[in-house]
N, C-alpha and C positions, 0 to 999 in steps of 0.2 A: 287362481283366476285373479287378474288385476282388479283393484278396488278404486273407484273414483270418489273423491271427497271434495267438498267445497267449503270455503271460509266465508265469513260475513262480508269481506271486501270484494267478493265476486270471483276470486281466484279459484280455479279448479285444477286438480292434478291427480295423476294416477299413481297408485302405490302397489307394491307387492302384497299378495294376500297373506304372507306371513307376518304382516304388521297389524292384522286384524285384532281389534281390542286394545291396541296401544294408543298412546297420545303422540300426536305429531304437531309440528308447529308450521304455520303458514309462513313462507319466506317473505311475503309482502307486508302483512299486518301483524305478524307474530302471534296470531290467535292460536290457542291450543285446541286441537280437534281430536276427538276420540274416533278412531277408525272403526267403521261398522264391522260386526262379526266378532269372532273370538269364541273361546270355549268356556269363559268364566274364570279361567286360571291366569289371565293376563296380569301384568304387573299392577299391583294396587299399593301405591305408596303416597304418603302425605308430602306434597311439595310446598307446603306453606313456608314462605320465607326463603325459598331456594330459587335461584335464577332459572328461567325456562331452558337454558342451554343444558341443564343437568336432568331434565325431565325425560330421560330415556331408559329403556330396558337394556339396550345394547349400545355400546360406544365403539366405533371403529377408529383405530389409530394408525396413522401412517407417518413414519419418520422421514424427515427431509434430509437427503444425503448431500454430500459436497458442501457442508456447512461447518464452520468452526464450532459454533455453539450447537447443542443438541436441540433440535426443533421437531415438533410434531403438529400435524393437523388432526383434529378430531371430527369425525363425520357421524351423521345419523344413518339409519338404514335406507333412507330415501336418497342418499347421496349428497346431502346438504352439509357444508362445513359449519360446525357449530362452535368451534373453539380453536385457538392457536396456543400451543404450549412451547415454552422456551426455557432451557437451562443454560444461561450464559457461561461461556468458558472462562471469562475474565483472563484472557490470554496474556495481555501486556503485564497486568499486575502479577500474575503467577510466574511469568518469565523473570520479572524483576525480583520476585521472592527467591527464585532459584539462584539468581546472580548474587543477591545479598547473602544467601547461605554459603555460597562458594567463597565469597570474600571473607566472611567471618571464619570459615574453616582455615583458609590460607593464613589470615592474620594471626589467629590464636595458635594454630598448629605450627606455623612457621616460627612464631615467637618462642614457643616451647622447645621446638627443635633447635633453634639457634642457641638457646640457653643450655640445652643438653650437649651441644657440640663442644662446650668448654670442659666437659667431663671426659677424661681419657678412658680407653679400654672398653671392655664389654659393657660396663655400667653405662657409659655414654651412649652406646648403640641402643641399649634397652630404653634409656630415657628418651632418646630421639623417636623411637617407635611409639612409645607411650604418649609422647607429645603429639605425634601425628594423629593417633586415635582420639586423644582428648580434644583435638580441634574439631572433630566431627560433631561433638555434642552442641557447642554453640552454633555451629553451622545449621544443624537441624532445627534448633530452637528459633533462630533468626528466620529461617526459611518458612517455618510454620506461622510465625508471628506476622510476617509480611504477606502471606498468601491470603486469598479471598475465599470466603465460604461460597458454595455454589448452590444457590436457591433455585427453585423451580417456580415459574409464573404461568398462570392460565389466563389468557386474554380472550376477549370477544372475537377478535380477528387478528390478522398479522400486522395491522397498523399499531397494535399494542397501546391503544389509547384507553381501553377500559379493562381494568384488572378484575377478574372474577374469583380468583383463588390463588393461594401461594403455598409452597412447601419450603420451609426454612431448614437448612442444615444446622443442627445444634452445635456441633463441635468440628473444628478443623482437623484435630488429631483424635482419631478413634481407633486404636489398634485392635480392640476386641469387640466393642459394641458400638454401633452407629445409630443415632437417633435423629428423627426429623419431626417437625411440628407443622401440622396442616392448619392454615389460618384463613379466615375470611379477609376480604380486602381491608376491612376496618380494624383488623388485628385480633379478633376474637378467635380463640383456639377451638378447633373442631375435634381434633384427635392428634395422637402421636404415632409415629411409625418407628419400629425398633427391629434391628437385625443383629444377630450374633455371628461374627465371622468364623468362630471356631466350629459352631454347629453347622454352618453353611458348607463346611468342607465335606460333610456327609450328605446333607439334603438342605437345599435352600429353603429358608423359612423366615417370615416376617411376622411381627405382632402388631396389630392395630389396637391402640389403647385409648380409651376415653379420657377426657381431662380429669375425671375423678379416679382414674387408675383401673377401671374395669377393662377386661379384655373384650374388645368388640369383635375381633376376628383374628384367627390364626390363618395366615396365608402361606401355603407351602407348595412345593413341587407336587405334581399330580400323582406321582408314583415313586415309592421308595426304591423299587428295583430299577426303574428307569433312571433315577437320579444317580445310582451307583454306576450304571452303564455309561452315563454321560461323563462321570468323573474319569472313567477308565479309557473311553474311546472318543470323547468329545461329542459334538452334536451330529457328526457324520454328514456335514454339508446341509444341515437342516432336517435330515431324516429323523433325528432324535431331538427335535426342537423342544425347548423347555416351556412347559405349560404349568400354570398354577391354579389351585382351587382356593376359594375363600370359604372358611368354615365359620359357622355361627358360634361366637364366643370361643370356648374351649371344648366344644362338642365336635362330633364327626358329621354334623349336618352341613351339606354343601349349599351355600347361598349365592355363589358366584364363581365365575371362571375367567381366567385371563389367558388366552391362547394365542400363540404365534401362528399365523397362517403360513402354509407351505408355499412361499414365493421367494423370488430372488431378493426382493426388497423387504425391509422390515415393516410388516403389517400385523396388527394385533386386533383381537376382538375381546372387549370386556363385556361379559354376558351376566347381567343381574336378574334375568327373568326367573331364576330359581327363588329369588327373594320376594315371594309374592306378598308377604306381610310388610314389606318395607322396613326391615330390621336395620339395614346398614345405609347410612347417608350416602347417596350416589356421589356426592362431592368427595367424600373420604375414599370411596372405592376407586374413583377415577384417579385421584392423587396417588393412591397405592399402586394402581396399574402402571402409571408412568414411572414410578420409582422402581417397580419390578424390572423395567427395561433399563433405564438410565443408571439406576443404582447397582444393578448386577452386571452392567456392561455386556448385555446379551448380543 
């Protein structure tokens, strides 16, 4: 049954009854209002020092298609846009990085190949092949050095005038383990995200780590069996869509879920209502949720 609430500015609006007991924000005056009702198990977390945009038990994410950069809109359950997320592609710089790598490969490999051409017989052919392969090394090094890190930015809206949160890519070249740092706009570190590419071959898993090194949460695919089936048969046009669970520390207690909705377009739900004690900072959880999509290229 719909629930009607009113804010101090005089604005009244009707909400779904499954929002009972949760905090909502007035779109006019930004006042936080506790929706009447609930069972007493609604989300209870301390929001001190956290922007009201993160005061939600559920975040709905929708990716914007037909865009060079990866872009998302974040909604609340009342249908209000609360954030805009962007991971710039840095297309021009990365194209120049590729071009620079190719030039380095041609120059070094060509030079070595030319020198080897003065050697006759099979030895010369071997040296020419070795020179061509050796040219790949400086090409890769130059390409990586010129490329740009791809950070993720959370803004108040798509004007991108007010930054709320950012996720920084720590390394350009991470063949085995990739790490990211979640920061407040002022630069204070909230947490780190880490994934192991080798382990991900079997089952996708991320670690959320506090600045002091504690494991805040292990985030992994919802089912080991389903993860193996996905590796063998793919997602089967979304029928085997990849979902994740957030575990408390290194325990098996589920405190959150990140699920892809069964739609043609990319839509996701980050559900933190299991975390009734407010164990995980919602900013960290939302940052992890975005990385679960853009970082895994789902």
